[in-house]
C-alpha positions as CSV (number, residue, x, y, z in Angstrom):
1,M,0.0,0.0,0.0
2,S,1.4,3.4,-1.0
3,N,2.3,6.0,1.6
4,L,2.1,8.8,-0.9
5,P,-0.6,11.4,-0.1
6,E,-3.5,11.7,-2.4
7,P,-3.0,14.4,-5.0
8,V,-4.9,17.6,-4.6
9,D,-6.9,18.7,-7.7
10,F,-7.1,22.4,-8.4
11,D,-9.2,23.5,-11.3
12,L,-8.4,26.9,-12.6
13,A,-11.6,26.9,-14.6
14,G,-13.4,27.5,-11.3
15,G,-10.6,29.2,-9.3
16,D,-8.2,32.0,-9.6
17,R,-4.4,32.2,-9.9
18,R,-3.8,34.1,-6.6
19,S,-5.8,31.5,-4.7
20,L,-3.7,28.7,-6.2
21,N,-0.4,30.4,-5.5
22,R,-1.5,31.3,-1.9
23,S,-2.3,27.6,-1.3
24,L,0.9,26.5,-2.7
25,H,2.9,29.0,-0.6
26,A,1.2,27.6,2.5
27,L,3.0,24.3,1.8
28,A,6.4,25.9,2.8
29,G,8.0,24.0,5.7
30,D,5.7,21.1,5.9
31,G,4.7,20.3,2.3
32,A,7.3,17.8,1.5
33,G,5.7,15.0,-0.6
34,A,2.6,17.0,-1.4
35,R,1.2,16.3,-4.9
36,W,-1.0,18.7,-6.9
37,N,-2.8,18.4,-10.2
38,I,-3.5,21.8,-11.7
39,R,-6.1,21.7,-14.4
40,N,-7.3,24.1,-17.1
41,P,-4.5,26.6,-16.8
42,G,-5.7,28.3,-19.9
43,G,-2.4,30.1,-20.5
44,R,-2.6,32.1,-17.3
45,H,0.6,33.9,-16.2
46,A,2.7,33.5,-13.0
47,L,1.4,30.1,-12.0
48,C,3.2,28.2,-9.3
49,V,5.7,30.9,-8.6
50,G,7.8,31.1,-5.5
51,M,7.5,27.5,-4.5
52,A,9.4,26.6,-1.3
53,A,8.3,23.0,-0.6
54,E,9.4,19.6,-2.0
55,A,6.1,19.1,-3.7
56,E,5.2,17.4,-6.9
57,L,3.1,19.7,-9.2
58,A,1.6,18.7,-12.5
59,I,0.1,21.4,-14.7
60,H,-2.2,20.0,-17.3
61,G,-2.3,22.5,-20.2
62,H,-0.5,25.5,-21.6
63,V,0.9,28.3,-19.3
64,G,1.7,32.0,-19.8
65,Y,4.4,34.2,-18.6
66,Y,6.9,33.2,-15.7
67,C,5.5,29.9,-14.8
68,A,7.4,28.2,-12.0
69,G,9.5,31.4,-11.5
70,M,11.7,31.5,-8.3
71,N,11.1,27.8,-7.8
72,R,12.9,26.2,-4.8
73,S,12.7,22.4,-4.1
74,A,9.5,21.7,-6.1
75,N,9.4,19.3,-9.1
76,I,7.0,20.8,-11.6
77,V,5.8,19.3,-14.8
78,I,4.0,21.4,-17.5
79,H,2.0,19.2,-19.8
80,G,1.9,21.8,-22.6
81,N,3.7,24.8,-23.9
82,A,5.2,27.6,-21.7
83,G,5.3,31.3,-22.3
84,P,8.3,33.6,-21.7
85,G,10.4,33.3,-18.6
86,V,9.5,29.8,-17.5
87,A,11.6,28.8,-14.4
88,E,13.0,32.3,-14.3
89,N,15.4,32.7,-11.4
90,M,14.9,29.1,-10.3
91,M,16.9,28.1,-7.2
92,S,16.6,24.3,-7.0
93,G,14.2,21.5,-7.8
94,S,13.1,20.8,-11.3
95,V,10.8,22.1,-14.0
96,R,9.9,20.1,-17.1
97,V,8.1,21.5,-20.1
98,K,6.5,18.7,-22.2
99,G,6.0,21.0,-25.1
100,N,7.8,24.1,-26.4
101,A,9.1,27.1,-24.4
102,S,9.0,30.8,-25.4
103,Q,11.8,33.2,-25.0
104,S,14.1,33.6,-21.9
105,A,13.5,30.1,-20.5
106,G,15.5,29.6,-17.3
107,A,16.6,33.3,-17.3
108,S,18.9,34.2,-14.3
109,G,18.4,30.6,-12.9
110,R,20.7,29.9,-10.0
111,G,20.2,26.2,-9.6
112,G,18.0,23.2,-10.3
113,L,17.2,21.5,-13.6
114,L,15.0,22.8,-16.4
115,V,14.1,20.3,-19.1
116,I,12.4,21.4,-22.3
117,E,11.2,18.4,-24.4
118,G,10.4,20.5,-27.4
119,N,12.1,23.7,-28.7
120,A,13.0,26.9,-26.9
121,S,12.8,30.3,-28.4
122,A,15.3,33.2,-28.2
123,R,17.5,33.9,-25.1
124,C,17.2,30.5,-23.5
125,G,19.3,30.6,-20.4
126,I,20.0,34.3,-20.5
127,S,22.2,35.4,-17.6
128,M,22.0,31.9,-16.1
129,K,23.9,31.7,-12.8
130,G,24.1,28.0,-12.0
131,I,21.0,26.4,-13.4
132,D,21.3,23.3,-15.7
133,I,19.1,23.5,-18.8
134,V,18.5,20.5,-21.2
135,V,16.6,21.2,-24.4
136,A,15.7,18.2,-26.5
137,G,15.0,20.3,-29.5
138,S,16.6,23.5,-30.7
139,V,17.2,27.0,-29.2
140,G,16.7,30.5,-30.7
141,H,19.1,33.4,-31.1
142,M,21.0,34.9,-28.3
143,S,20.7,31.9,-26.1
144,A,23.0,31.8,-23.0
145,F,23.6,35.6,-23.4
146,M,25.8,36.8,-20.5
147,A,25.6,33.3,-19.0
148,Q,27.6,33.2,-15.8
149,A,27.5,29.7,-14.5
150,G,25.7,26.3,-15.1
151,H,25.2,24.2,-18.2
152,L,23.0,24.5,-21.3
153,V,22.7,21.3,-23.3
154,V,21.0,21.6,-26.7
155,C,20.2,18.4,-28.6
156,G,19.2,20.2,-31.8
157,E,20.4,23.5,-33.4
158,A,21.3,26.8,-31.9
159,G,20.4,30.2,-33.4
160,A,22.6,33.2,-34.0
161,D,24.9,34.8,-31.4
162,L,25.0,31.8,-29.1
163,G,26.8,32.6,-25.8
164,D,27.2,36.3,-26.5
165,S,29.3,37.9,-23.7
166,I,29.4,34.6,-21.9
167,Y,31.2,34.2,-18.5
168,E,31.9,30.8,-17.1
169,A,28.8,28.8,-18.1
170,V,29.3,25.8,-20.4
171,L,27.3,25.1,-23.5
172,Y,27.0,21.8,-25.3
173,V,25.2,21.7,-28.7
174,R,24.7,18.6,-30.9
175,G,23.5,20.4,-34.0
176,P,24.7,23.3,-36.1
177,V,25.2,26.7,-34.5
178,A,24.2,29.7,-36.7
179,S,26.9,31.9,-35.2
180,L,28.7,32.5,-32.0
181,G,28.3,35.7,-30.0
182,A,31.1,38.0,-28.7
183,D,33.8,36.1,-26.8
184,C,32.2,32.7,-27.2
185,V,34.4,30.1,-28.8
186,E,34.3,26.4,-29.4
187,K,36.4,24.3,-27.0
188,E,37.9,20.9,-26.7
189,M,35.4,18.2,-25.9
190,T,37.2,15.8,-23.4
191,D,36.1,12.5,-21.9
192,A,35.2,14.5,-18.7
193,H,32.9,16.8,-20.7
194,R,31.2,13.8,-22.4
195,E,30.6,12.3,-19.0
196,R,29.1,15.6,-17.8
197,V,26.8,15.7,-20.8
198,G,25.8,12.1,-20.3
199,G,24.9,12.8,-16.7
200,L,22.8,15.8,-17.6
201,L,21.0,13.9,-20.4
202,A,20.3,11.0,-17.9
203,A,19.0,13.4,-15.3
204,A,16.7,15.0,-17.9
205,G,15.5,11.6,-19.3
206,V,16.7,12.6,-22.8
207,E,18.4,10.1,-25.0
208,A,21.3,11.3,-27.1
209,D,24.9,10.3,-27.7
210,P,27.2,12.5,-25.5
211,G,29.9,12.0,-28.1
212,S,27.9,13.9,-30.7
213,F,28.0,17.2,-28.8
214,R,30.4,20.1,-29.2
215,R,31.4,22.4,-26.3
216,Y,31.4,26.2,-26.2
217,G,32.5,28.7,-23.6
218,S,34.2,32.0,-22.9
219,A,37.4,33.0,-24.6
220,R,37.9,35.3,-21.5
221,R,38.8,38.3,-23.6
222,L,36.1,40.6,-22.4
223,Y,36.6,40.4,-18.6
224,N,38.5,43.6,-18.6
225,F,38.2,46.5,-21.0
226,N,40.9,46.7,-23.6
227,V,40.9,49.5,-26.1
228,D,42.5,47.2,-28.7
229,R,39.3,45.1,-28.6
230,A,36.7,47.9,-28.3
231,D,34.9,46.7,-31.5
232,E,34.2,43.4,-29.6
233,Y,32.2,44.9,-26.7
């Protein structure tokens, strides 16, 4: 007999977003293991933001802006597409998008794992600060712009200006890259890097050969202003 608690059903067709978020915030401290099914999201914005409990949340449908923003500890699955800024500033836990994600997925994320089973639009991983992002499809232009720490794994293609002004984040892309941004360069792919990619793919539940990826990162030319490279800034 299972010791798991019965899932709570919250239907947004008959309830409002603020009521949902207040109820989820009340789980902080003693909500470990709680399970929620959130139905009929209807593209509403800012669902399940600021989670601070080790809860399991399943959102059945498409969501709008900033879903699962500032997530801490919760594991959130979106059974649909996600609007801009999904998992923005995530601290820990996981967020999985079963469909596609709009721009700025995982922006400023500091920890945890974001998995996008479809494609991600522009600026995926912008200013990431420790989050790990795995995209089973492709990403749009300016992805990992000013990425500071963490990993971005792209199983498909990457748009123009990948990794522009990147710091110490590490990017792995299996498909073609339209162009690299300022100070982003291709780097050697060692056995240690292939092992890292394999671990991230396994954690994300995405099947791909780690040996088919290429690695990109910072050339470290833009850390300090140099007049001889003024055109690169």
